[in-house]
N, CA and C atoms of all chains as a GROMACS GRO file, in nm:
protein
  504
    1MET      N    1   5.983  -1.884   1.369
    1MET     CA    2   5.954  -1.881   1.513
    1MET      C    3   5.859  -1.766   1.546
    2LEU      N    4   5.757  -1.795   1.622
    2LEU     CA    5   5.664  -1.691   1.668
    2LEU      C    6   5.679  -1.675   1.818
    3ILE      N    7   5.662  -1.554   1.864
    3ILE     CA    8   5.672  -1.522   2.007
    3ILE      C    9   5.534  -1.483   2.058
    4ALA      N   10   5.488  -1.547   2.165
    4ALA     CA   11   5.362  -1.508   2.228
    4ALA      C   12   5.395  -1.439   2.359
    5LYS      N   13   5.348  -1.315   2.375
    5LYS     CA   14   5.365  -1.244   2.503
    5LYS      C   15   5.231  -1.245   2.573
    6ILE      N   16   5.228  -1.308   2.692
    6ILE     CA   17   5.103  -1.329   2.765
    6ILE      C   18   5.106  -1.250   2.895
    7TYR      N   19   4.999  -1.177   2.920
    7TYR     CA   20   4.987  -1.098   3.042
    7TYR      C   21   4.870  -1.153   3.122
    8VAL      N   22   4.897  -1.198   3.244
    8VAL     CA   23   4.792  -1.252   3.331
    8VAL      C   24   4.779  -1.159   3.451
    9THR      N   25   4.659  -1.108   3.474
    9THR     CA   26   4.637  -1.014   3.584
    9THR      C   27   4.516  -1.059   3.665
   10LEU      N   28   4.514  -1.024   3.793
   10LEU     CA   29   4.396  -1.051   3.875
   10LEU      C   30   4.281  -0.965   3.826
   11LYS      N   31   4.161  -1.019   3.830
   11LYS     CA   32   4.043  -0.941   3.790
   11LYS      C   33   4.027  -0.824   3.888
   12PRO      N   34   3.969  -0.714   3.839
   12PRO     CA   35   3.943  -0.601   3.930
   12PRO      C   36   3.853  -0.649   4.044
   13GLY      N   37   3.883  -0.605   4.165
   13GLY     CA   38   3.802  -0.644   4.279
   13GLY      C   39   3.857  -0.763   4.355
   14VAL      N   40   3.942  -0.843   4.291
   14VAL     CA   41   4.004  -0.956   4.361
   14VAL      C   42   4.120  -0.901   4.445
   15LEU      N   43   4.122  -0.938   4.573
   15LEU     CA   44   4.225  -0.890   4.665
   15LEU      C   45   4.363  -0.934   4.617
   16ASP      N   46   4.456  -0.838   4.606
   16ASP     CA   47   4.592  -0.868   4.559
   16ASP      C   48   4.690  -0.854   4.675
   17ALA      N   49   4.709  -0.965   4.750
   17ALA     CA   50   4.795  -0.961   4.869
   17ALA      C   51   4.938  -0.927   4.831
   18GLN      N   52   4.985  -0.982   4.718
   18GLN     CA   53   5.123  -0.956   4.674
   18GLN      C   54   5.140  -0.808   4.639
   19GLY      N   55   5.040  -0.753   4.570
   19GLY     CA   56   5.044  -0.611   4.535
   19GLY      C   57   5.044  -0.522   4.659
   20ASP      N   58   4.962  -0.558   4.758
   20ASP     CA   59   4.957  -0.478   4.881
   20ASP      C   60   5.091  -0.483   4.954
   21THR      N   61   5.155  -0.600   4.952
   21THR     CA   62   5.285  -0.615   5.018
   21THR      C   63   5.391  -0.530   4.948
   22VAL      N   64   5.390  -0.530   4.814
   22VAL     CA   65   5.485  -0.448   4.739
   22VAL      C   66   5.460  -0.300   4.767
   23LYS      N   67   5.333  -0.261   4.773
   23LYS     CA   68   5.299  -0.121   4.803
   23LYS      C   69   5.354  -0.081   4.940
   24SER      N   70   5.333  -0.165   5.042
   24SER     CA   71   5.385  -0.136   5.176
   24SER      C   72   5.536  -0.125   5.175
   25ALA      N   73   5.602  -0.216   5.103
   25ALA     CA   74   5.748  -0.215   5.098
   25ALA      C   75   5.799  -0.087   5.032
   26LEU      N   76   5.733  -0.044   4.924
   26LEU     CA   77   5.773   0.080   4.857
   26LEU      C   78   5.753   0.200   4.950
   27GLU      N   79   5.643   0.200   5.026
   27GLU     CA   80   5.618   0.310   5.118
   27GLU      C   81   5.721   0.312   5.231
   28THR      N   82   5.760   0.193   5.276
   28THR     CA   83   5.865   0.184   5.379
   28THR      C   84   5.996   0.242   5.328
   29LEU      N   85   6.021   0.225   5.198
   29LEU     CA   86   6.142   0.280   5.138
   29LEU      C   87   6.132   0.431   5.114
   30GLY      N   88   6.015   0.488   5.141
   30GLY     CA   89   6.001   0.633   5.130
   30GLY      C   90   5.929   0.683   5.006
   31PHE      N   91   5.880   0.592   4.924
   31PHE     CA   92   5.808   0.635   4.804
   31PHE      C   93   5.666   0.676   4.842
   32GLU      N   94   5.626   0.797   4.805
   32GLU     CA   95   5.492   0.847   4.837
   32GLU      C   96   5.408   0.857   4.711
   33GLY      N   97   5.278   0.877   4.730
   33GLY     CA   98   5.189   0.901   4.617
   33GLY      C   99   5.153   0.776   4.539
   34LEU      N  100   5.162   0.658   4.605
   34LEU     CA  101   5.119   0.536   4.540
   34LEU      C  102   4.973   0.511   4.572
   35ALA      N  103   4.887   0.507   4.473
   35ALA     CA  104   4.746   0.483   4.498
   35ALA      C  105   4.717   0.333   4.499
   36ASP      N  106   4.785   0.257   4.416
   36ASP     CA  107   4.753   0.115   4.406
   36ASP      C  108   4.868   0.041   4.337
   37VAL      N  109   4.889  -0.084   4.378
   37VAL     CA  110   4.987  -0.171   4.312
   37VAL      C  111   4.920  -0.306   4.286
   38ARG      N  112   4.925  -0.352   4.163
   38ARG     CA  113   4.871  -0.484   4.127
   38ARG      C  114   4.985  -0.564   4.064
   39VAL      N  115   4.999  -0.690   4.103
   39VAL     CA  116   5.106  -0.773   4.051
   39VAL      C  117   5.047  -0.887   3.968
   40GLY      N  118   5.099  -0.906   3.849
   40GLY     CA  119   5.054  -1.014   3.764
   40GLY      C  120   5.171  -1.092   3.707
   41LYS      N  121   5.142  -1.177   3.611
   41LYS     CA  122   5.246  -1.258   3.548
   41LYS      C  123   5.263  -1.216   3.401
   42PHE      N  124   5.386  -1.230   3.357
   42PHE     CA  125   5.421  -1.196   3.218
   42PHE      C  126   5.497  -1.316   3.164
   43MET      N  127   5.443  -1.380   3.061
   43MET     CA  128   5.508  -1.500   3.007
   43MET      C  129   5.542  -1.481   2.861
   44VAL      N  130   5.659  -1.530   2.823
   44VAL     CA  131   5.702  -1.522   2.683
   44VAL      C  132   5.721  -1.665   2.633
   45LEU      N  133   5.640  -1.704   2.536
   45LEU     CA  134   5.648  -1.839   2.478
   45LEU      C  135   5.707  -1.830   2.339
   46THR      N  136   5.804  -1.914   2.310
   46THR     CA  137   5.857  -1.925   2.174
   46THR      C  138   5.795  -2.048   2.111
   47LEU      N  139   5.724  -2.026   1.999
   47LEU     CA  140   5.643  -2.133   1.939
   47LEU      C  141   5.694  -2.169   1.800
   48ASN      N  142   5.681  -2.296   1.766
   48ASN     CA  143   5.716  -2.341   1.631
   48ASN      C  144   5.595  -2.339   1.537
   49SER      N  145   5.485  -2.276   1.578
   49SER     CA  146   5.364  -2.276   1.495
   49SER      C  147   5.394  -2.215   1.358
   50ARG      N  148   5.320  -2.264   1.259
   50ARG     CA  149   5.345  -2.222   1.122
   50ARG      C  150   5.282  -2.085   1.093
   51THR      N  151   5.164  -2.064   1.144
   51THR     CA  152   5.094  -1.937   1.115
   51THR      C  153   5.051  -1.869   1.245
   52LYS      N  154   5.024  -1.738   1.235
   52LYS     CA  155   4.978  -1.664   1.353
   52LYS      C  156   4.841  -1.712   1.399
   53GLU      N  157   4.756  -1.755   1.304
   53GLU     CA  158   4.623  -1.804   1.339
   53GLU      C  159   4.635  -1.930   1.426
   54GLN      N  160   4.725  -2.022   1.382
   54GLN     CA  161   4.748  -2.145   1.458
   54GLN      C  162   4.802  -2.112   1.598
   55ALA      N  163   4.901  -2.020   1.603
   55ALA     CA  164   4.960  -1.983   1.731
   55ALA      C  165   4.856  -1.921   1.823
   56THR      N  166   4.771  -1.834   1.769
   56THR     CA  167   4.667  -1.770   1.850
   56THR      C  168   4.574  -1.873   1.911
   57ALA      N  169   4.533  -1.971   1.830
   57ALA     CA  170   4.442  -2.076   1.881
   57ALA      C  171   4.510  -2.157   1.990
   58HIS      N  172   4.638  -2.192   1.969
   58HIS     CA  173   4.710  -2.270   2.071
   58HIS      C  174   4.724  -2.193   2.201
   59VAL      N  175   4.766  -2.066   2.190
   59VAL     CA  176   4.792  -1.988   2.311
   59VAL      C  177   4.662  -1.962   2.388
   60GLU      N  178   4.556  -1.936   2.314
   60GLU     CA  179   4.424  -1.917   2.378
   60GLU      C  180   4.388  -2.041   2.462
   61GLU      N  181   4.412  -2.158   2.405
   61GLU     CA  182   4.379  -2.281   2.479
   61GLU      C  183   4.473  -2.302   2.598
   62MET      N  184   4.603  -2.270   2.579
   62MET     CA  185   4.699  -2.281   2.690
   62MET      C  186   4.656  -2.192   2.807
   63CYS      N  187   4.613  -2.069   2.776
   63CYS     CA  188   4.571  -1.977   2.881
   63CYS      C  189   4.450  -2.033   2.955
   64ARG      N  190   4.353  -2.084   2.880
   64ARG     CA  191   4.231  -2.134   2.943
   64ARG      C  192   4.258  -2.257   3.028
   65ARG      N  193   4.350  -2.343   2.980
   65ARG     CA  194   4.368  -2.471   3.049
   65ARG      C  195   4.474  -2.469   3.158
   66LEU      N  196   4.574  -2.379   3.147
   66LEU     CA  197   4.682  -2.386   3.247
   66LEU      C  198   4.733  -2.250   3.295
   67LEU      N  199   4.754  -2.157   3.203
   67LEU     CA  200   4.833  -2.039   3.239
   67LEU      C  201   4.757  -1.938   3.324
   68ALA      N  202   4.626  -1.934   3.310
   68ALA     CA  203   4.547  -1.839   3.391
   68ALA      C  204   4.436  -1.914   3.463
   69ASN      N  205   4.396  -1.862   3.577
   69ASN     CA  206   4.281  -1.916   3.649
   69ASN      C  207   4.161  -1.828   3.615
   70PRO      N  208   4.072  -1.876   3.529
   70PRO     CA  209   3.966  -1.788   3.478
   70PRO      C  210   3.869  -1.739   3.584
   71VAL      N  211   3.871  -1.801   3.702
   71VAL     CA  212   3.781  -1.756   3.809
   71VAL      C  213   3.826  -1.620   3.863
   72ILE      N  214   3.956  -1.603   3.880
   72ILE     CA  215   4.005  -1.480   3.943
   72ILE      C  216   4.099  -1.400   3.855
   73GLU      N  217   4.137  -1.453   3.738
   73GLU     CA  218   4.236  -1.384   3.657
   73GLU      C  219   4.185  -1.353   3.516
   74ASP      N  220   4.231  -1.242   3.462
   74ASP     CA  221   4.212  -1.209   3.320
   74ASP      C  222   4.343  -1.234   3.247
   75TYR      N  223   4.335  -1.261   3.118
   75TYR     CA  224   4.459  -1.272   3.041
   75TYR      C  225   4.440  -1.204   2.906
   76ARG      N  226   4.552  -1.161   2.851
   76ARG     CA  227   4.554  -1.114   2.713
   76ARG      C  228   4.690  -1.149   2.657
   77PHE      N  229   4.700  -1.159   2.526
   77PHE     CA  230   4.830  -1.193   2.468
   77PHE      C  231   4.842  -1.134   2.329
   78GLU      N  232   4.966  -1.124   2.284
   78GLU     CA  233   4.992  -1.080   2.148
   78GLU      C  234   5.095  -1.174   2.087
   79ILE      N  235   5.081  -1.197   1.956
   79ILE     CA  236   5.172  -1.288   1.884
   79ILE      C  237   5.262  -1.202   1.795
   80GLU      N  238   5.393  -1.221   1.807
   80GLU     CA  239   5.487  -1.144   1.727
   80GLU      C  240   5.579  -1.238   1.651
   81GLY      N  241   5.652  -1.181   1.555
   81GLY     CA  242   5.754  -1.259   1.485
   81GLY      C  243   5.711  -1.297   1.345
   82ALA      N  244   5.800  -1.365   1.277
   82ALA     CA  245   5.778  -1.401   1.136
   82ALA      C  246   5.719  -1.541   1.127
   83GLU      N  247   5.618  -1.557   1.043
   83GLU     CA  248   5.556  -1.688   1.023
   83GLU      C  249   5.649  -1.781   0.944
   84GLY      N  250   5.624  -1.914   0.960
   84GLY     CA  251   5.694  -2.009   0.873
   84GLY      C  252   5.798  -2.092   0.944
   85MET      N  253   4.583   1.098   3.755
   85MET     CA  254   4.638   0.966   3.787
   85MET      C  255   4.721   0.913   3.669
   86LEU      N  256   4.839   0.865   3.701
   86LEU     CA  257   4.922   0.803   3.598
   86LEU      C  258   4.935   0.655   3.629
   87ILE      N  259   4.945   0.576   3.524
   87ILE     CA  260   4.958   0.431   3.538
   87ILE      C  261   5.097   0.391   3.487
   88ALA      N  262   5.172   0.317   3.570
   88ALA     CA  263   5.301   0.263   3.526
   88ALA      C  264   5.285   0.113   3.506
   89LYS      N  265   5.315   0.067   3.385
   89LYS     CA  266   5.314  -0.077   3.358
   89LYS      C  267   5.459  -0.124   3.354
   90ILE      N  268   5.495  -0.214   3.445
   90ILE     CA  269   5.634  -0.257   3.461
   90ILE      C  270   5.645  -0.405   3.425
   91TYR      N  271   5.743  -0.436   3.342
   91TYR     CA  272   5.768  -0.574   3.300
   91TYR      C  273   5.906  -0.615   3.351
   92VAL      N  274   5.911  -0.718   3.434
   92VAL     CA  275   6.039  -0.767   3.488
   92VAL      C  276   6.062  -0.907   3.433
   93THR      N  277   6.174  -0.926   3.366
   93THR     CA  278   6.204  -1.057   3.306
   93THR      C  279   6.345  -1.100   3.347
   94LEU      N  280   6.366  -1.231   3.350
   94LEU     CA  281   6.501  -1.282   3.376
   94LEU      C  282   6.590  -1.247   3.258
   95LYS      N  283   6.716  -1.214   3.286
   95LYS     CA  284   6.810  -1.185   3.178
   95LYS      C  285   6.829  -1.310   3.092
   96PRO      N  286   6.858  -1.292   2.964
   96PRO     CA  287   6.885  -1.409   2.878
   96PRO      C  288   7.003  -1.488   2.938
   97GLY      N  289   6.992  -1.619   2.938
   97GLY     CA  290   7.100  -1.701   2.991
   97GLY      C  291   7.079  -1.743   3.134
   98VAL      N  292   6.994  -1.670   3.209
   98VAL     CA  293   6.965  -1.709   3.346
   98VAL      C  294   6.863  -1.823   3.342
   99LEU      N  295   6.892  -1.930   3.415
   99LEU     CA  296   6.803  -2.047   3.417
   99LEU      C  297   6.666  -2.009   3.472
  100ASP      N  298   6.560  -2.042   3.399
  100ASP     CA  299   6.425  -2.009   3.441
  100ASP      C  300   6.351  -2.137   3.481
  101ALA      N  301   6.363  -2.174   3.610
  101ALA     CA  302   6.304  -2.300   3.657
  101ALA      C  303   6.152  -2.296   3.644
  102GLN      N  304   6.092  -2.180   3.673
  102GLN     CA  305   5.946  -2.168   3.665
  102GLN      C  306   5.900  -2.184   3.519
  103GLY      N  307   5.976  -2.122   3.427
  103GLY     CA  308   5.944  -2.135   3.286
  103GLY      C  309   5.956  -2.279   3.238
  104ASP      N  310   6.061  -2.349   3.283
  104ASP     CA  311   6.079  -2.489   3.243
  104ASP      C  312   5.965  -2.576   3.294
  105THR      N  313   5.919  -2.545   3.418
  105THR     CA  314   5.808  -2.621   3.477
  105THR      C  315   5.680  -2.598   3.398
  106VAL      N  316   5.654  -2.473   3.359
  106VAL     CA  317   5.535  -2.442   3.280
  106VAL      C  318   5.542  -2.513   3.145
  107LYS      N  319   5.662  -2.513   3.084
  107LYS     CA  320   5.680  -2.580   2.955
  107LYS      C  321   5.649  -2.730   2.968
  108SER      N  322   5.702  -2.794   3.072
  108SER     CA  323   5.674  -2.937   3.093
  108SER      C  324   5.525  -2.961   3.114
  109ALA      N  325   5.461  -2.872   3.191
  109ALA     CA  326   5.318  -2.891   3.219
  109ALA      C  327   5.237  -2.878   3.090
  110LEU      N  328   5.274  -2.782   3.006
  110LEU     CA  329   5.203  -2.765   2.878
  110LEU      C  330   5.223  -2.887   2.789
  111GLU      N  331   5.344  -2.940   2.787
  111GLU     CA  332   5.372  -3.059   2.706
  111GLU      C  333   5.294  -3.180   2.758
  112THR      N  334   5.283  -3.191   2.892
  112THR     CA  335   5.204  -3.298   2.951
  112THR      C  336   5.058  -3.289   2.908
  113LEU      N  337   5.009  -3.167   2.891
  113LEU     CA  338   4.871  -3.146   2.846
  113LEU      C  339   4.854  -3.170   2.696
  114GLY      N  340   4.965  -3.197   2.627
  114GLY     CA  341   4.955  -3.230   2.485
  114GLY      C  342   4.992  -3.119   2.388
  115PHE      N  343   5.036  -3.005   2.440
  115PHE     CA  344   5.076  -2.896   2.350
  115PHE      C  345   5.216  -2.924   2.294
  116GLU      N  346   5.226  -2.922   2.163
  116GLU     CA  347   5.355  -2.950   2.099
  116GLU      C  348   5.410  -2.823   2.035
  117GLY      N  349   5.538  -2.827   1.996
  117GLY     CA  350   5.595  -2.715   1.923
  117GLY      C  351   5.635  -2.598   2.009
  118LEU      N  352   5.656  -2.622   2.141
  118LEU     CA  353   5.702  -2.515   2.229
  118LEU      C  354   5.855  -2.518   2.232
  119ALA      N  355   5.918  -2.410   2.189
  119ALA     CA  356   6.064  -2.406   2.192
  119ALA      C  357   6.115  -2.354   2.326
  120ASP      N  358   6.043  -2.262   2.387
  120ASP     CA  359   6.092  -2.202   2.511
  120ASP      C  360   5.978  -2.131   2.584
  121VAL      N  361   5.984  -2.133   2.716
  121VAL     CA  362   5.889  -2.058   2.799
  121VAL      C  363   5.968  -1.981   2.903
  122ARG      N  364   5.946  -1.851   2.912
  122ARG     CA  365   6.009  -1.768   3.016
  122ARG      C  366   5.897  -1.700   3.094
  123VAL      N  367   5.911  -1.699   3.226
  123VAL     CA  368   5.808  -1.638   3.311
  123VAL      C  369   5.867  -1.517   3.382
  124GLY      N  370   5.794  -1.408   3.377
  124GLY     CA  371   5.837  -1.286   3.445
  124GLY      C  372   5.724  -1.225   3.523
  125LYS      N  373   5.745  -1.103   3.570
  125LYS     CA  374   5.642  -1.034   3.648
  125LYS      C  375   5.590  -0.914   3.571
  126PHE      N  376   5.465  -0.883   3.596
  126PHE     CA  377   5.398  -0.771   3.531
  126PHE      C  378   5.330  -0.692   3.643
  127MET      N  379   5.372  -0.569   3.663
  127MET     CA  380   5.315  -0.490   3.773
  127MET      C  381   5.250  -0.364   3.720
  128VAL      N  382   5.136  -0.330   3.776
  128VAL     CA  383   5.066  -0.208   3.739
  128VAL      C  384   5.058  -0.118   3.862
  129LEU      N  385   5.123  -0.002   3.855
  129LEU     CA  386   5.123   0.093   3.966
  129LEU      C  387   5.037   0.213   3.929
  130THR      N  388   4.949   0.252   4.019
  130THR     CA  389   4.872   0.375   4.001
  130THR      C  390   4.938   0.483   4.086
  131LEU      N  391   4.979   0.591   4.020
  131LEU     CA  392   5.062   0.694   4.085
  131LEU      C  393   4.990   0.828   4.089
  132ASN      N  394   5.015   0.902   4.197
  132ASN     CA  395   4.960   1.038   4.206
  132ASN      C  396   5.057   1.143   4.152
  133SER      N  397   5.162   1.100   4.083
  133SER     CA  398   5.263   1.195   4.034
  133SER      C  399   5.198   1.300   3.944
  134ARG      N  400   5.256   1.421   3.948
  134ARG     CA  401   5.198   1.531   3.872
  134ARG      C  402   5.233   1.522   3.724
  135THR      N  403   5.356   1.485   3.693
  135THR     CA  404   5.400   1.482   3.553
  135THR      C  405   5.458   1.345   3.517
  136LYS      N  406   5.463   1.318   3.388
  136LYS     CA  407   5.520   1.191   3.342
  136LYS      C  408   5.669   1.183   3.372
  137GLU      N  409   5.737   1.298   3.369
  137GLU     CA  410   5.881   1.299   3.398
  137GLU      C  411   5.905   1.256   3.542
  138GLN      N  412   5.822   1.312   3.633
  138GLN     CA  413   5.835   1.278   3.775
  138GLN      C  414   5.803   1.129   3.796
  139ALA      N  415   5.697   1.082   3.732
  139ALA     CA  416   5.659   0.941   3.746
  139ALA      C  417   5.770   0.850   3.694
  140THR      N  418   5.829   0.886   3.580
  140THR     CA  419   5.935   0.804   3.521
  140THR      C  420   6.054   0.794   3.616
  141ALA      N  421   6.091   0.907   3.678
  141ALA     CA  422   6.204   0.906   3.771
  141ALA      C  423   6.174   0.818   3.892
  142HIS      N  424   6.052   0.831   3.946
  142HIS     CA  425   6.014   0.751   4.062
  142HIS      C  426   6.014   0.601   4.030
  143VAL      N  427   5.953   0.565   3.917
  143VAL     CA  428   5.940   0.423   3.884
  143VAL      C  429   6.078   0.364   3.854
  144GLU      N  430   6.163   0.439   3.788
  144GLU     CA  431   6.300   0.394   3.762
  144GLU      C  432   6.370   0.358   3.894
  145GLU      N  433   6.354   0.446   3.994
  145GLU     CA  434   6.418   0.421   4.124
  145GLU      C  435   6.353   0.302   4.196
  146MET      N  436   6.220   0.291   4.186
  146MET     CA  437   6.151   0.176   4.248
  146MET      C  438   6.202   0.044   4.190
  147CYS      N  439   6.220   0.041   4.057
  147CYS     CA  440   6.269  -0.081   3.993
  147CYS      C  441   6.409  -0.114   4.041
  148ARG      N  442   6.495  -0.012   4.047
  148ARG     CA  443   6.633  -0.038   4.088
  148ARG      C  444   6.643  -0.083   4.232
  149ARG      N  445   6.558  -0.024   4.320
  149ARG     CA  446   6.572  -0.050   4.462
  149ARG      C  447   6.491  -0.170   4.512
  150LEU      N  448   6.380  -0.202   4.446
  150LEU     CA  449   6.295  -0.308   4.502
  150LEU      C  450   6.236  -0.404   4.399
  151LEU      N  451   6.183  -0.351   4.290
  151LEU     CA  452   6.095  -0.435   4.206
  151LEU      C  453   6.171  -0.535   4.121
  152ALA      N  454   6.295  -0.505   4.086
  152ALA     CA  455   6.373  -0.599   4.005
  152ALA      C  456   6.507  -0.627   4.074
  153ASN      N  457   6.560  -0.744   4.050
  153ASN     CA  458   6.694  -0.778   4.098
  153ASN      C  459   6.790  -0.756   3.981
  154PRO      N  460   6.866  -0.646   3.983
  154PRO     CA  461   6.946  -0.611   3.865
  154PRO      C  462   7.056  -0.712   3.830
  155VAL      N  463   7.086  -0.803   3.923
  155VAL     CA  464   7.188  -0.904   3.894
  155VAL      C  465   7.136  -1.006   3.792
  156ILE      N  466   7.010  -1.046   3.807
  156ILE     CA  467   6.957  -1.151   3.720
  156ILE      C  468   6.836  -1.108   3.637
  157GLU      N  469   6.784  -0.988   3.661
  157GLU     CA  470   6.661  -0.948   3.592
  157GLU      C  471   6.678  -0.818   3.513
  158ASP      N  472   6.605  -0.810   3.404
  158ASP     CA  473   6.591  -0.685   3.328
  158ASP      C  474   6.453  -0.628   3.357
  159TYR      N  475   6.438  -0.498   3.344
  159TYR     CA  476   6.304  -0.439   3.357
  159TYR      C  477   6.284  -0.332   3.252
  160ARG      N  478   6.158  -0.312   3.218
  160ARG     CA  479   6.122  -0.198   3.134
  160ARG      C  480   5.983  -0.155   3.179
  161PHE      N  481   5.949  -0.029   3.152
  161PHE     CA  482   5.817   0.017   3.194
  161PHE      C  483   5.770   0.126   3.100
  162GLU      N  484   5.637   0.147   3.103
  162GLU     CA  485   5.578   0.256   3.028
  162GLU      C  486   5.480   0.329   3.120
  163ILE      N  487   5.472   0.459   3.102
  163ILE     CA  488   5.382   0.542   3.183
  163ILE      C  489   5.266   0.584   3.095
  164GLU      N  490   5.144   0.560   3.143
  164GLU     CA  491   5.025   0.597   3.066
  164GLU      C  492   4.934   0.685   3.150
  165GLY      N  493   4.836   0.745   3.088
  165GLY     CA  494   4.735   0.822   3.160
  165GLY      C  495   4.754   0.971   3.145
  166ALA      N  496   4.663   1.046   3.207
  166ALA     CA  497   4.662   1.192   3.196
  166ALA      C  498   4.738   1.256   3.312
  167GLU      N  499   4.821   1.352   3.282
  167GLU     CA  500   4.896   1.423   3.386
  167GLU      C  501   4.802   1.513   3.467
  168GLY      N  502   4.848   1.550   3.589
  168GLY     CA  503   4.773   1.652   3.666
  168GLY      C  504   4.718   1.596   3.794
   0.00000   0.00000   0.00000
């Protein structure tokens, strides 16, 4: 079993309404000194792929086709676990 | 400036409807060999804290009070960047 950890974040410069809302909520709770809050997605996929190369190719295609919106989002991922 | 990277995930055993939906969508697109998909949140906070110890204490409290639901979610974070 291989594990793919995928991080999807808004590109720099894209307005992050969810992040701004979280920042306001934290400030309302009394937290000071927050310069910026950005919110993204974190996905963990458990794959039956045989090799890390195969898993990397599959996950790259999943990100491009469904998991991230390439117009406004960046993604990166890492593959962990034992092959076979 | 210090950067806090926060990962919020559902606890093991908690039903992940969003993850199941993503898994079905990937299978509909023809991706095979997916054993499990879990979806969580990934937050990046930019902090004006002076030291990493201070930042760690603040972020720990933010997670407990707002960013994660401790009943169903786990969180972990790392603090990066230069102090001062």
